[in-house]
N, C-alpha and C positions, 0 to 999 in steps of 0.2 A: 447598641446590638446590631449587627451585620444583616442588612434587607438583603435577602437571597433571591427573592421576588422581584425586587427591581433591579436587581445584578443583572438576573436571567433575562428579563424582557430587554435591558439597554444591548446586552450582547446578541441578544436574538435578531435583534432590528437591524444591528451593524454588519452580521452575517447575512441576513436576508437581503438587504440592501447590495452588498456585494456581490452575491450569487446572481442577481440579475445581470451583472456585466457578462457573465457565462453566455447569454443569449444575443449579445449586442454583434456578435458575428458570425451570423449562421451560414453566410455564404449561400451555397447551394444546397444545403441539406434538407432531406425531404421533410415539407412540415409535418407529416403525422409523427416521424421520428421525434421530432422536437417537442411537439406536445405531448407524446408519452412520457417524455424526459422530464418536462416542466410539472405534468401532472404529479409525478411522484416525487421529485424535488420539493415542489412546493405544499406539500400534503400537510404541514404543518408540525414536523418532529420537533423535539427537545433541542437538537442542535447541540447535544451534550459533547461529543468529541471536539466541535471546533472551539467551543467554549472552554473545555479543559485547555486545549493549547493556548488559546489567548490567556487565560488565565497563569499558566506556568511561565509564559513569557513575562507578565506583569510581576511575578512575585520575585524573578530576578534582575528586573528593572527595564525590560523591554517594553516596546511599544505594539498596540494592535495594528497598526499601518503596515509595519515591516512581516507580522506573523500572518494577517490575514489571507493572502494568498493560500498558504498552506492550511488554516484552518477551513477556507472553503473546499480545499482539494480532499481534504479528511470526510467532509460531508458529501460530497458526490461520490466516492467511494462507498462511504456506507449506505448511502441510497442505492446506488447499483445492487448491493449486496442484499437488499431487503427486496428489491424485485426478483432476484433471482431465486432467494429462500421461499419466497411465495408461491413459484411456480408448481404444476401438478408433478414435476419429476421430484420437487423437492418435499415441501411441506404442504403444498396442496391446501392454499389459504384464499378464502373469497374476500376477506377484509384486510383492511391495514389503516389504521388510525381514523377507523370510524368510516369508511368510505370504501369503495371497490380495489380491489389490486390491480395492480398494473396490466396484469394478463387478461383480468375480467372486464375491466374498463375497455382494452383495446382487443387485442389477442396476442396469442401465446410468443408467435413470431415477433410482433412490436415489443412485447415485454424484453424478449431475450437480447434484443437489438438494443434498445433502449438503455438497458443494464451494461451492454457492451460500450456504448457511447459514454456514458456516464462515467465508466472507469477510465477509458481513454481520455476525456475532456480533462479529469483529475492531474493526470499527469502534462498534459498542455498547459494548464493553468500553473503548475509548479516549474515546466519549463520558462514559460513566458517571464513569471517573476523572475528567474534566475538569469535570463536574459537583461533584464532592465536593471541588474545589480552584478555588472561583472565583476567587482571587486570582492563580493562573496561566493563568487563561483564555488569554491570549495564546501561551503557551508550549504550551499543549494543542493549541491550533488550527496550532502551528507544526509540532507531532509529528504531527498528522493529514495536513498538507499532504506533509511529507516521506514518510509511509508510503505515503499514495496515490500519490505519484509514482515510488515505488521498485516499486511493485506494479503499477500501472496500464500503460497504453498507451506511457508514455514510458520506463516500466521493464521488469519482468518479463514482463508480459502482451505488449507489443510485441516482445520480443527471442524469445518464444516463437513469435509470428506469424513473425520472419523466420526460426527455426530450421524451422518446417514448411515455409516457401517456399522456403527452400532447397535440400530433401532432393533429392537426384539431380542438383543442379547444380554447378557450378566457381564458388567465390566465393573472392575474394583473401583475404589474410591479414587485412589492415584490415577488411575486409568481417565476417570471423569475430570479429574480436577486438571490434568494434562489437556485433555480435550477441550475445556470451558476456557483455559488461560489461551489456548490458541483462538478458536472459535471467536470469542468475544473480548478477552482481554487483551490480546497482542496489538489489536488497532488503538484501543483505548491507551494503553501504555505507550504505543507509538505517539499518540496526539500530544501527552504530556512531553513528552522527552524531545519532540520536534520543538515545543513551544520553548523549553528551556535551553535548546540549542539557538534558536533564531533570536532570543532573548538576550544572549550573550553570557548566559550562566557559566558559572566555575564547572571544574570537574566534578567538585563536591556538591554544587548546585545541582545538576545534571543526573547524578548518582541517586540524591534523594528523591528527586521528583521521579525518575523512573521507578523507584521501589513503589513509591505512593501510587503512582500509573499501575503498577502490576498488581497491587493489594485491591485497588478500587475497581480494575477490570474484570477481575473474579468476583468480587463483592458484587456487581453489576448483573451477573450471568447468575448469581446464585439469588439475587433478588428477584430477576425474572422469572426462575423455577418457581418460586414461592407464589409470583402472582399468576402465575399460570394456575395455581389452584386456588388461591384466596381472592384475586383482583376481582372487579367489577367490571362486566364486560362494555357498560357503557362509558367507562373511565379508560379502560384499556384500548378501544376502538378495535376489538375482536373479540371471538369467544374465548373463554376459559377451557381448561382441561383439554386441550391440543396433545400437549406432551403425553397425557396417558394414552390417550385415542391411538398416537403413533409409535406407542412402545418405546418412547425416549428414555434413556437412562438420564435422571435428574438428581441434584441434591437430595429433595426431600423424597423421592422414591428409592434413594438408597439408605438414607439416615433417619428420615422422619422429618417434619416440619419445625419441630422444635431444634433439632441439631441443625438445621437449615439456618435458621435464624439465627442460632447463636453463632455458627459460622461466618454468615454475613458480619456481625457485628464485631467478631474478631479480627476479621479483614480490615475492616473500616479503622479500628483501632491502630492496627498496625501502620495503616497508611498514615494515619494522624501523628504517628509517633516519628515518621519519616519526615514530617513537615515542621517539629520543632524547630529545627535551624533559622526557620524563616520567621519565627516569632510573630507578631501582629500581622506583618505581610502576607501571611499564610492564610488569613480569615477568609477569603474566597474559596480556596481549595479545601479548608477545612470543612465549611458549608457544603460545598460539593459532593463530599465524602458521604457525609451524613444524608445528603438528598438522596444519594444512589440507593440507599435501602429503605429509606423514608418513603419514597416516591409511590404514587397510586396508578400509575401508568409506564 
């Protein structure tokens, strides 16, 4: 039986060790800025996006070494997004992963700049990897494009704008799914697709893994909506009930908890269908898909 816990631990350790390299060339960067960046990056996240990237590469025969820079860049982008999401102008959260959010531990200006710096560092990491692999320059450009699309106004940032704009308003289920596919799903799908591209996957492989990423990306957000109601604060590392307090549109608020859970399961089933072409090689991705909706934080 596949041991997901051991798999996650190994991958997290490798990712964390590589992320340390980000700080090796700080130059004349203000120490307070670097401290705030490290504070948020080292807060103990699941590293789900980089792990999905590595796993997608593995399933098509790629190596972690070739994919690790992109995997780490994805985590830098994810961390910047959390810093900005927590700000008073956005979700106004005091806790993240069981400790003070960046703007509470430092101040709002430092948090904004730390997020900006992490986002920029992600593309520095991606570009540096491309410089060292001139034979793969076109592939590296494709990866930068995919990540920028997943993270920018056509992806995560656009979804966040839609989320903010919909607070206190009634939106349709179709509008909600579109919002969540962008806000959360786009970067998760990009993570999987990037791994497939860098791993040397065929067009069929990349299409199948992109479908997988698209389905679990939305399932992840639906599961988050459910955890915001049923989760335990001591496990989540933040209070529950914030979605309702902010009058946010969520799957449970539109359809009820039971239907939200059914939708999450349906999405995972679709993701698993997309993996069938990989057979036993897809075991890590199968386990990760189930983890997305079974996790408690």
